[in-house]
N, CA, C and O atoms as a DFTB+ gen file, in Angstrom:
600 C
 N C O
     1  1    -106.369    -102.903      83.524
     2  2    -105.776    -102.083      83.237
     3  2    -106.787    -101.360      81.927
     4  3    -107.291    -102.046      81.037
     5  1    -106.919    -100.103      82.021
     6  2    -107.988     -99.432      81.306
     7  2    -107.146     -99.375      79.454
     8  3    -105.975     -99.195      79.120
     9  1    -107.870     -99.516      78.988
    10  2    -107.320     -99.282      77.304
    11  2    -106.469     -98.221      77.223
    12  3    -105.307     -98.350      76.837
    13  1    -106.952     -97.175      77.558
    14  2    -106.044     -95.798      77.130
    15  2    -104.615     -96.035      77.909
    16  3    -103.557     -95.787      77.330
    17  1    -104.655     -96.612      79.487
    18  2    -103.412     -96.824      79.984
    19  2    -102.263     -97.573      79.187
    20  3    -101.103     -97.193      79.029
    21  1    -102.871     -98.735      78.722
    22  2    -102.176     -99.706      77.919
    23  2    -101.652     -98.952      76.424
    24  3    -100.632     -99.336      75.853
    25  1    -102.365     -98.022      75.990
    26  2    -101.805     -97.352      74.900
    27  2    -100.840     -96.374      75.387
    28  3     -99.795     -96.241      74.751
    29  1    -101.018     -95.773      76.280
    30  2    -100.123     -94.855      76.589
    31  2     -98.696     -95.458      77.155
    32  3     -97.577     -94.965      77.012
    33  1     -99.005     -96.465      77.723
    34  2     -97.804     -97.381      78.095
    35  2     -96.734     -97.870      76.784
    36  3     -95.512     -97.762      76.681
    37  1     -97.638     -98.375      75.972
    38  2     -96.842     -98.922      74.652
    39  2     -96.235     -97.878      73.722
    40  3     -95.310     -98.156      72.959
    41  1     -96.893     -96.429      73.828
    42  2     -96.367     -95.206      73.042
    43  2     -95.152     -94.753      74.108
    44  3     -94.120     -94.378      73.552
    45  1     -95.153     -94.745      75.479
    46  2     -94.200     -94.347      75.910
    47  2     -92.798     -95.159      75.873
    48  3     -91.723     -94.579      75.718
    49  1     -92.932     -96.684      76.047
    50  2     -92.265     -97.530      76.045
    51  2     -91.265     -97.330      74.534
    52  3     -90.036     -97.314      74.468
    53  1     -92.166     -97.208      73.523
    54  2     -91.667     -97.058      72.126
    55  2     -90.744     -95.957      71.784
    56  3     -89.599     -96.026      71.336
    57  1     -91.613     -94.715      72.146
    58  2     -91.004     -93.525      71.880
    59  2     -90.184     -93.087      72.904
    60  3     -89.417     -92.185      72.567
    61  1     -90.112     -93.483      74.141
    62  2     -89.251     -93.133      75.295
    63  2     -87.925     -94.056      74.961
    64  3     -86.790     -93.580      74.949
    65  1     -88.196     -95.325      74.715
    66  2     -87.030     -96.189      74.592
    67  2     -86.411     -95.987      73.361
    68  3     -85.259     -96.399      73.225
    69  1     -86.995     -95.407      72.409
    70  2     -86.472     -95.205      70.836
    71  2     -85.222     -93.632      71.349
    72  3     -84.033     -93.458      71.080
    73  1     -86.066     -92.898      72.030
    74  2     -85.081     -91.634      72.351
    75  2     -84.159     -91.998      73.099
    76  3     -83.018     -91.651      72.793
    77  1     -84.349     -92.703      74.147
    78  2     -83.424     -92.960      75.000
    79  2     -82.133     -93.816      74.333
    80  3     -80.998     -93.411      74.585
    81  1     -82.302     -94.905      73.551
    82  2     -81.541     -95.503      72.526
    83  2     -80.866     -94.755      71.717
    84  3     -79.655     -94.922      71.577
    85  1     -81.542     -93.818      71.064
    86  2     -81.018     -92.974      69.909
    87  2     -80.079     -91.934      70.734
    88  3     -78.975     -91.721      70.233
    89  1     -80.317     -91.441      71.625
    90  2     -79.478     -90.416      72.714
    91  2     -78.126     -90.948      72.878
    92  3     -77.040     -90.434      72.612
    93  1     -78.524     -92.471      73.540
    94  2     -77.114     -93.146      74.188
    95  2     -76.205     -93.683      73.259
    96  3     -75.033     -93.897      73.567
    97  1     -76.779     -93.972      71.863
    98  2     -75.888     -94.491      70.642
    99  2     -75.950     -93.729      69.697
   100  3     -75.989     -94.310      68.613
   101  1     -75.983     -92.384      69.650
   102  2     -75.766     -91.372      68.602
   103  2     -74.457     -91.425      67.993
   104  3     -73.341     -91.402      68.511
   105  1     -74.961     -91.530      66.334
   106  2     -73.680     -91.922      65.612
   107  2     -72.569     -91.029      65.971
   108  3     -72.921     -89.909      66.341
   109  1     -71.172     -91.295      65.944
   110  2     -70.163     -90.309      66.530
   111  2     -69.264     -90.360      65.277
   112  3     -69.661     -90.530      64.125
   113  1     -67.915     -90.176      65.705
   114  2     -66.766     -90.039      64.399
   115  2     -66.455     -91.438      63.861
   116  3     -65.905     -91.614      62.774
   117  1     -66.818     -92.369      64.638
   118  2     -66.277     -93.829      64.122
   119  2     -67.401     -93.586      62.788
   120  3     -66.904     -93.246      61.714
   121  1     -68.769     -93.748      62.870
   122  2     -69.565     -93.694      61.916
   123  2     -69.569     -92.844      60.823
   124  3     -69.943     -93.102      59.678
   125  1     -69.092     -91.732      61.299
   126  2     -68.819     -90.647      60.365
   127  2     -67.537     -91.072      59.335
   128  3     -67.649     -90.867      58.127
   129  1     -66.548     -91.563      59.797
   130  2     -65.622     -91.599      59.042
   131  2     -65.585     -93.305      58.100
   132  3     -64.657     -93.735      57.414
   133  1     -66.859     -93.942      58.379
   134  2     -66.975     -95.125      57.521
   135  2     -67.454     -94.822      55.882
   136  3     -68.219     -93.960      55.449
   137  1     -66.842     -95.672      55.313
   138  2     -67.417     -95.209      53.826
   139  2     -68.882     -95.940      53.669
   140  3     -69.233     -96.986      54.216
   141  1     -69.557     -95.205      52.877
   142  2     -71.111     -95.480      53.168
   143  2     -71.069     -95.358      51.696
   144  3     -70.196     -94.788      51.041
   145  1     -72.803     -96.358      50.976
   146  2     -72.881     -96.424      49.668
   147  2     -73.662     -95.090      49.429
   148  3     -74.000     -94.383      50.378
   149  1     -73.944     -94.763      48.092
   150  2     -74.889     -93.804      47.574
   151  2     -75.892     -93.779      48.015
   152  3     -76.367     -92.655      48.175
   153  1     -76.620     -94.819      48.382
   154  2     -78.024     -94.552      48.817
   155  2     -78.099     -94.357      50.446
   156  3     -79.136     -94.369      51.110
   157  1     -76.985     -94.205      50.856
   158  2     -77.172     -93.748      52.243
   159  2     -78.028     -92.319      52.368
   160  3     -77.843     -91.320      51.672
   161  1     -78.949     -92.470      53.367
   162  2     -79.462     -91.427      53.733
   163  2     -78.981     -90.389      54.480
   164  3     -78.101     -90.699      55.283
   165  1     -79.405     -88.934      54.426
   166  2     -78.905     -88.147      55.400
   167  2     -79.110     -88.464      57.118
   168  3     -80.156     -88.912      57.588
   169  1     -78.140     -88.200      57.752
   170  2     -78.727     -88.312      59.316
   171  2     -79.743     -87.903      59.789
   172  3     -80.312     -88.449      60.734
   173  1     -80.198     -86.717      59.120
   174  2     -81.360     -85.974      59.786
   175  2     -82.614     -87.019      59.620
   176  3     -83.398     -87.056      60.568
   177  1     -82.847     -87.796      58.594
   178  2     -84.042     -88.152      58.417
   179  2     -84.354     -89.696      59.184
   180  3     -85.435     -90.261      59.018
   181  1     -83.272     -90.272      60.023
   182  2     -83.747     -90.965      60.722
   183  2     -84.647     -91.110      62.044
   184  3     -85.379     -92.032      62.403
   185  1     -84.354     -89.940      62.613
   186  2     -85.410     -89.363      63.796
   187  2     -86.781     -89.272      63.463
   188  3     -87.627     -89.708      64.243
   189  1     -87.167     -88.620      62.113
   190  2     -88.536     -88.625      61.798
   191  2     -89.241     -89.778      61.496
   192  3     -90.423     -89.987      61.767
   193  1     -88.188     -90.794      60.715
   194  2     -88.974     -92.000      60.316
   195  2     -89.041     -92.877      61.421
   196  3     -90.049     -93.575      61.522
   197  1     -88.140     -92.966      62.273
   198  2     -88.032     -93.821      63.637
   199  2     -89.323     -93.546      64.563
   200  3     -90.066     -94.407      65.035
   201  1     -89.428     -92.011      64.727
   202  2     -90.907     -91.648      65.194
   203  2     -92.058     -92.143      64.802
   204  3     -92.814     -92.783      65.533
   205  1     -92.269     -91.851      63.527
   206  2     -93.300     -92.595      63.020
   207  2     -93.607     -94.269      62.923
   208  3     -94.673     -94.884      62.909
   209  1     -92.305     -94.689      62.866
   210  2     -92.441     -96.294      63.032
   211  2     -92.834     -96.669      64.362
   212  3     -93.798     -97.397      64.601
   213  1     -91.969     -96.093      65.345
   214  2     -92.474     -96.331      66.772
   215  2     -93.849     -96.184      67.089
   216  3     -94.351     -96.999      67.863
   217  1     -94.482     -95.340      66.645
   218  2     -95.853     -94.979      66.942
   219  2     -96.621     -96.401      66.320
   220  3     -97.383     -97.170      66.906
   221  1     -96.222     -96.430      65.201
   222  2     -97.151     -97.893      64.528
   223  2     -96.654     -99.144      64.995
   224  3     -97.294    -100.195      65.014
   225  1     -95.290     -98.948      65.429
   226  2     -95.066    -100.242      66.406
   227  2     -95.788    -100.608      67.680
   228  3     -96.219    -101.703      68.042
   229  1     -95.820     -99.306      68.335
   230  2     -96.581     -99.210      69.742
   231  2     -97.931     -99.693      69.372
   232  3     -98.436    -100.665      69.933
   233  1     -98.573     -98.963      68.349
   234  2     -99.979     -99.321      68.139
   235  2    -100.226    -100.763      68.013
   236  3    -100.999    -101.222      68.854
   237  1     -99.672    -101.699      67.023
   238  2     -99.663    -103.049      67.007
   239  2     -99.338    -103.773      68.217
   240  3     -99.921    -104.799      68.567
   241  1     -98.320    -103.170      68.898
   242  2     -98.324    -103.870      70.420
   243  2     -99.300    -103.828      71.249
   244  3     -99.604    -104.886      71.798
   245  1    -100.012    -102.676      71.550
   246  2    -101.179    -102.551      72.309
   247  2    -102.509    -103.547      72.050
   248  3    -103.192    -104.169      72.865
   249  1    -102.622    -103.425      70.253
   250  2    -103.649    -103.995      69.865
   251  2    -103.571    -105.559      70.433
   252  3    -104.504    -106.122      71.005
   253  1    -102.412    -106.080      70.188
   254  2    -102.061    -107.469      70.607
   255  2    -102.222    -107.722      72.120
   256  3    -102.860    -108.641      72.634
   257  1    -101.495    -106.691      72.778
   258  2    -101.889    -106.803      74.303
   259  2    -103.043    -106.963      74.567
   260  3    -103.383    -107.814      75.389
   261  1    -103.943    -106.160      73.916
   262  2    -105.413    -106.012      74.405
   263  2    -106.254    -107.217      73.996
   264  3    -107.353    -107.492      74.477
   265  1    -105.533    -107.982      72.940
   266  2    -106.281    -109.308      72.486
   267  2    -105.897    -110.439      73.231
   268  3    -106.688    -111.300      73.619
   269  1    -104.713    -110.437      73.426
   270  2    -104.353    -111.587      74.108
   271  2    -102.832    -111.527      74.381
   272  3    -102.003    -111.875      73.540
   273  1    -102.496    -111.025      75.710
   274  2    -101.115    -110.640      76.107
   275  2    -100.005    -111.664      76.148
   276  3     -98.796    -111.474      76.279
   277  1    -100.796    -112.982      75.983
   278  2     -99.879    -114.315      75.938
   279  2     -99.555    -115.104      74.848
   280  3     -98.829    -116.097      74.807
   281  1    -100.283    -114.454      73.820
   282  2    -100.384    -115.109      72.495
   283  2     -98.946    -115.012      71.463
   284  3     -98.103    -114.147      71.697
   285  1     -98.838    -115.642      70.725
   286  2     -97.649    -115.778      69.803
   287  2     -97.304    -114.469      69.531
   288  3     -96.343    -113.930      70.079
   289  1     -98.138    -113.820      68.588
   290  2     -97.974    -112.546      68.222
   291  2     -97.429    -111.477      69.156
   292  3     -96.489    -110.737      68.867
   293  1     -98.067    -111.461      70.243
   294  2     -97.583    -110.594      71.378
   295  2     -96.232    -110.951      71.831
   296  3     -95.544    -110.057      72.324
   297  1     -95.705    -112.287      71.715
   298  2     -94.243    -112.804      72.166
   299  2     -93.457    -112.126      70.950
   300  3     -92.467    -111.433      71.189
   301  1     -93.916    -112.336      69.614
   302  2     -93.315    -111.735      68.543
   303  2     -93.021    -110.608      68.662
   304  3     -91.878    -110.322      68.304
   305  1     -93.833    -109.581      69.161
   306  2     -93.760    -108.313      69.166
   307  2     -92.606    -107.829      70.113
   308  3     -91.759    -106.962      69.902
   309  1     -92.825    -108.711      71.332
   310  2     -91.321    -108.440      72.424
   311  2     -90.003    -108.880      71.694
   312  3     -89.053    -108.114      71.531
   313  1     -90.027    -109.969      71.340
   314  2     -88.776    -110.179      70.594
   315  2     -88.140    -109.060      69.317
   316  3     -86.958    -108.748      69.170
   317  1     -89.300    -108.602      68.500
   318  2     -89.046    -107.906      67.749
   319  2     -88.495    -106.410      68.585
   320  3     -87.419    -105.919      68.244
   321  1     -89.092    -105.949      69.371
   322  2     -88.629    -104.669      69.982
   323  2     -87.539    -104.714      70.877
   324  3     -87.005    -103.762      71.447
   325  1     -87.235    -106.038      70.951
   326  2     -85.733    -106.177      71.753
   327  2     -84.665    -106.343      70.703
   328  3     -83.577    -105.778      70.813
   329  1     -84.981    -107.133      69.666
   330  2     -84.081    -106.944      68.863
   331  2     -83.614    -105.554      68.268
   332  3     -82.428    -105.251      68.131
   333  1     -84.691    -104.739      67.929
   334  2     -84.858    -103.343      67.448
   335  2     -83.924    -102.622      68.365
   336  3     -82.990    -101.965      67.907
   337  1     -84.141    -102.721      69.608
   338  2     -83.475    -101.649      70.639
   339  2     -81.813    -102.280      70.737
   340  3     -80.881    -101.540      71.053
   341  1     -81.641    -103.607      70.446
   342  2     -80.418    -104.139      70.258
   343  2     -79.617    -103.539      69.482
   344  3     -78.498    -103.189      69.859
   345  1     -80.086    -103.325      68.245
   346  2     -79.194    -103.277      67.095
   347  2     -78.357    -101.660      67.249
   348  3     -77.196    -101.582      66.847
   349  1     -78.926    -100.644      67.744
   350  2     -77.863     -99.545      67.518
   351  2     -76.716     -99.612      68.636
   352  3     -75.638     -99.071      68.390
   353  1     -76.913    -100.231      69.797
   354  2     -75.617    -100.312      70.505
   355  2     -74.718    -101.759      70.123
   356  3     -73.626    -102.089      70.584
   357  1     -75.323    -102.275      69.416
   358  2     -74.131    -103.336      68.551
   359  2     -73.442    -102.327      67.504
   360  3     -72.232    -102.136      67.630
   361  1     -74.044    -101.762      66.621
   362  2     -73.552    -101.050      65.608
   363  2     -72.861     -99.789      65.873
   364  3     -71.700     -99.591      65.517
   365  1     -73.593     -98.919      66.514
   366  2     -72.775     -97.881      66.975
   367  2     -71.912     -97.666      68.248
   368  3     -71.073     -96.766      68.259
   369  1     -72.101     -98.480      69.326
   370  2     -71.398     -98.432      70.332
   371  2     -70.454     -99.395      70.107
   372  3     -69.264     -99.091      70.026
   373  1     -70.857    -100.570      69.991
   374  2     -69.474    -101.680      70.016
   375  2     -68.915    -101.985      68.475
   376  3     -68.112    -102.839      68.099
   377  1     -69.605    -101.016      67.759
   378  2     -68.865    -100.843      66.255
   379  2     -68.482    -102.202      65.639
   380  3     -67.417    -102.509      65.104
   381  1     -69.570    -102.937      65.830
   382  2     -69.397    -104.485      65.079
   383  2     -70.590    -104.555      64.006
   384  3     -71.731    -104.930      64.276
   385  1     -70.170    -104.161      62.820
   386  2     -71.192    -103.960      61.813
   387  2     -71.646    -105.310      61.318
   388  3     -72.758    -105.418      60.802
   389  1     -70.831    -106.359      61.452
   390  2     -71.277    -107.573      60.988
   391  2     -72.185    -108.474      62.315
   392  3     -73.085    -109.294      62.134
   393  1     -71.691    -108.074      63.461
   394  2     -73.070    -109.071      64.208
   395  2     -74.028    -108.147      64.557
   396  3     -74.950    -108.620      65.222
   397  1     -74.115    -106.467      64.203
   398  2     -75.225    -105.774      63.874
   399  2     -76.304    -106.252      62.712
   400  3     -77.520    -106.088      62.815
   401  1     -75.645    -106.869      61.597
   402  2     -76.147    -107.486      60.603
   403  2     -76.833    -108.585      60.866
   404  3     -77.939    -108.775      60.362
   405  1     -76.164    -109.580      61.821
   406  2     -76.729    -110.866      62.282
   407  2     -78.089    -110.318      63.027
   408  3     -79.138    -110.920      62.799
   409  1     -78.090    -109.189      63.910
   410  2     -79.148    -108.702      64.785
   411  2     -80.598    -108.047      63.612
   412  3     -81.794    -108.340      63.607
   413  1     -79.851    -107.160      62.799
   414  2     -81.035    -106.944      61.875
   415  2     -81.765    -107.937      61.070
   416  3     -82.995    -107.960      61.045
   417  1     -81.036    -108.744      60.422
   418  2     -81.399    -109.804      59.660
   419  2     -82.340    -110.689      60.890
   420  3     -83.505    -110.909      60.560
   421  1     -81.972    -111.116      62.046
   422  2     -83.189    -111.646      62.879
   423  2     -84.378    -110.621      63.045
   424  3     -85.529    -111.044      62.943
   425  1     -84.154    -109.385      63.277
   426  2     -85.226    -108.410      63.553
   427  2     -86.183    -108.481      62.334
   428  3     -87.403    -108.404      62.473
   429  1     -85.555    -108.636      61.098
   430  2     -86.189    -108.536      59.530
   431  2     -87.109    -109.679      59.695
   432  3     -88.304    -109.455      59.498
   433  1     -86.655    -111.131      60.099
   434  2     -87.271    -112.247      60.163
   435  2     -88.575    -112.106      61.160
   436  3     -89.665    -112.539      60.786
   437  1     -88.427    -111.537      62.331
   438  2     -89.310    -111.697      63.306
   439  2     -90.493    -110.488      62.663
   440  3     -91.683    -110.770      62.801
   441  1     -90.287    -109.758      62.282
   442  2     -91.296    -108.490      61.831
   443  2     -91.955    -109.409      60.359
   444  3     -93.117    -109.070      60.135
   445  1     -91.624    -110.057      59.753
   446  2     -92.200    -110.948      58.711
   447  2     -93.027    -112.185      59.384
   448  3     -94.002    -112.640      58.787
   449  1     -92.663    -112.652      60.491
   450  2     -93.192    -113.716      61.318
   451  2     -94.547    -113.136      62.075
   452  3     -95.642    -113.684      62.200
   453  1     -94.107    -111.865      62.530
   454  2     -95.337    -110.948      62.938
   455  2     -96.446    -110.633      62.092
   456  3     -97.643    -110.801      62.325
   457  1     -95.939    -110.195      61.165
   458  2     -96.940    -110.013      59.780
   459  2     -97.864    -111.050      59.497
   460  3     -99.091    -111.110      59.564
   461  1     -96.780    -112.031      59.091
   462  2     -97.558    -113.412      58.653
   463  2     -98.532    -113.859      59.744
   464  3     -99.639    -114.238      59.362
   465  1     -98.228    -113.863      61.224
   466  2     -99.013    -114.452      61.883
   467  2    -100.626    -113.530      62.309
   468  3    -101.697    -113.975      62.721
   469  1    -100.213    -112.187      62.006
   470  2    -101.561    -111.235      62.430
   471  2    -102.294    -110.852      61.113
   472  3    -103.299    -110.145      61.185
   473  1    -101.818    -111.302      59.878
   474  2    -102.562    -110.472      58.815
   475  2    -103.935    -110.962      58.905
   476  3    -104.728    -110.030      58.768
   477  1    -104.531    -112.158      59.099
   478  2    -106.004    -112.457      59.029
   479  2    -106.645    -112.024      60.242
   480  3    -107.746    -111.479      60.169
   481  1    -106.020    -112.225      61.463
   482  2    -106.853    -111.738      62.618
   483  2    -106.779    -110.451      62.852
   484  3    -107.720    -109.913      63.436
   485  1    -105.571    -109.639      62.418
   486  2    -105.648    -107.898      62.762
   487  2    -104.931    -107.543      61.684
   488  3    -103.717    -107.346      61.704
   489  1    -105.731    -107.440      60.605
   490  2    -104.930    -106.391      59.431
   491  2    -104.225    -105.057      59.780
   492  3    -103.167    -104.657      59.293
   493  1    -105.034    -104.404      60.758
   494  2    -104.373    -102.952      60.900
   495  2    -102.965    -103.388      61.575
   496  3    -102.005    -102.782      61.098
   497  1    -102.691    -104.224      62.487
   498  2    -101.515    -104.404      62.967
   499  2    -100.533    -104.872      61.770
   500  3     -99.388    -104.426      61.695
   501  1    -101.056    -105.804      60.833
   502  2    -100.118    -106.263      59.777
   503  2     -99.919    -105.005      58.916
   504  3     -98.755    -104.741      58.617
   505  1    -100.696    -104.357      58.564
   506  2    -100.494    -103.172      57.744
   507  2     -99.533    -102.304      58.740
   508  3     -98.442    -102.006      58.254
   509  1     -99.771    -101.906      59.934
   510  2     -98.889    -101.231      60.776
   511  2     -97.419    -101.519      60.465
   512  3     -96.586    -100.615      60.399
   513  1     -97.134    -102.796      60.278
   514  2     -95.660    -103.469      60.414
   515  2     -95.172    -103.311      58.813
   516  3     -93.960    -103.248      58.607
   517  1     -95.950    -103.256      57.862
   518  2     -95.454    -102.868      56.495
   519  2     -94.436    -102.018      56.346
   520  3     -93.386    -102.323      55.779
   521  1     -94.739    -100.664      56.950
   522  2     -93.559     -99.596      56.810
   523  2     -92.484    -100.111      57.309
   524  3     -91.489    -100.170      56.587
   525  1     -92.435    -100.587      58.615
   526  2     -91.277    -101.018      59.487
   527  2     -90.665    -101.995      58.768
   528  3     -89.440    -101.891      58.708
   529  1     -91.245    -103.066      58.113
   530  2     -90.427    -104.060      57.401
   531  2     -89.853    -103.546      56.229
   532  3     -88.841    -104.065      55.758
   533  1     -90.403    -102.568      55.708
   534  2     -89.682    -101.797      54.385
   535  2     -88.284    -100.900      55.020
   536  3     -87.153    -101.066      54.562
   537  1     -88.542    -100.116      55.938
   538  2     -87.531     -99.450      56.399
   539  2     -86.487    -100.427      56.950
   540  3     -85.322    -100.105      56.715
   541  1     -86.677    -101.545      57.631
   542  2     -85.868    -102.394      58.051
   543  2     -85.316    -103.389      57.018
   544  3     -84.264    -103.977      57.270
   545  1     -85.971    -103.603      55.871
   546  2     -85.078    -104.317      55.110
   547  2     -84.181    -103.198      54.247
   548  3     -83.054    -103.526      53.876
   549  1     -84.697    -101.893      53.943
   550  2     -83.632    -100.803      53.440
   551  2     -82.361    -100.868      54.552
   552  3     -81.182    -100.949      54.209
   553  1     -82.816    -100.817      55.901
   554  2     -81.289    -100.970      56.754
   555  2     -80.670    -101.606      56.900
   556  3     -79.547    -101.350      57.334
   557  1     -81.151    -102.954      56.564
   558  2     -80.341    -104.257      56.516
   559  2     -79.358    -104.153      55.169
   560  3     -78.172    -104.483      55.147
   561  1     -79.985    -103.716      54.261
   562  2     -78.979    -103.470      52.973
   563  2     -77.856    -102.476      53.310
   564  3     -76.737    -102.648      52.827
   565  1     -78.099    -101.535      54.051
   566  2     -77.431    -100.510      54.204
   567  2     -76.507    -100.924      55.184
   568  3     -75.347    -100.607      54.920
   569  1     -76.706    -101.635      56.403
   570  2     -75.859    -102.390      57.328
   571  2     -74.819    -103.325      56.391
   572  3     -73.646    -102.987      56.228
   573  1     -75.312    -104.369      55.880
   574  2     -74.666    -105.032      55.068
   575  2     -73.512    -104.320      54.291
   576  3     -72.325    -104.585      54.477
   577  1     -73.987    -103.364      53.375
   578  2     -72.961    -102.690      52.772
   579  2     -72.071    -101.759      53.229
   580  3     -71.029    -101.490      52.632
   581  1     -72.441    -101.222      54.313
   582  2     -71.569    -100.698      55.397
   583  2     -70.320    -101.744      55.724
   584  3     -69.116    -101.597      55.515
   585  1     -71.081    -102.903      56.339
   586  2     -70.011    -103.781      56.571
   587  2     -68.935    -104.228      55.371
   588  3     -67.744    -104.290      55.676
   589  1     -69.215    -104.437      54.459
   590  2     -68.884    -104.811      53.377
   591  2     -67.544    -103.842      52.823
   592  3     -66.456    -104.176      52.354
   593  1     -68.162    -102.468      53.111
   594  2     -67.247    -101.467      52.451
   595  2     -66.191    -101.181      53.458
   596  3     -65.204    -100.483      53.226
   597  1     -66.455    -101.764      54.594
   598  2     -65.583    -101.306      55.991
   599  2     -64.831    -102.455      56.318
   600  3     -64.084    -102.446      57.297
């Protein structure tokens, strides 16, 4: 498979998957009625932030795929993607903030493992995951606070 097809496939997977998950699990009345912390961002911020993050995640994914599709970093990439896509239905559809917290903590751990694993071999991918790490760390604190408040 050519390099550009791999890149398009990863972008399609991340952006298309993100749009699909976001559409199917959009926050509804349940979320609107929850008590939230003062640091809860406005809802409109999530779409733009996740769009940028999904492009960076896709880039790291295609870089690892092109390097060695059966490597440990590639396996970690698939795990983080699965956890990333699992969190919204757990939180918004099943309305289980404590279970969602377990999912997001696992996601945060896998992101750290991915960064640690690629930082010496692929600094671009490691750097691409830093904003993702920061956002998921913030989202973890937000998820925990919402779970405690409700």
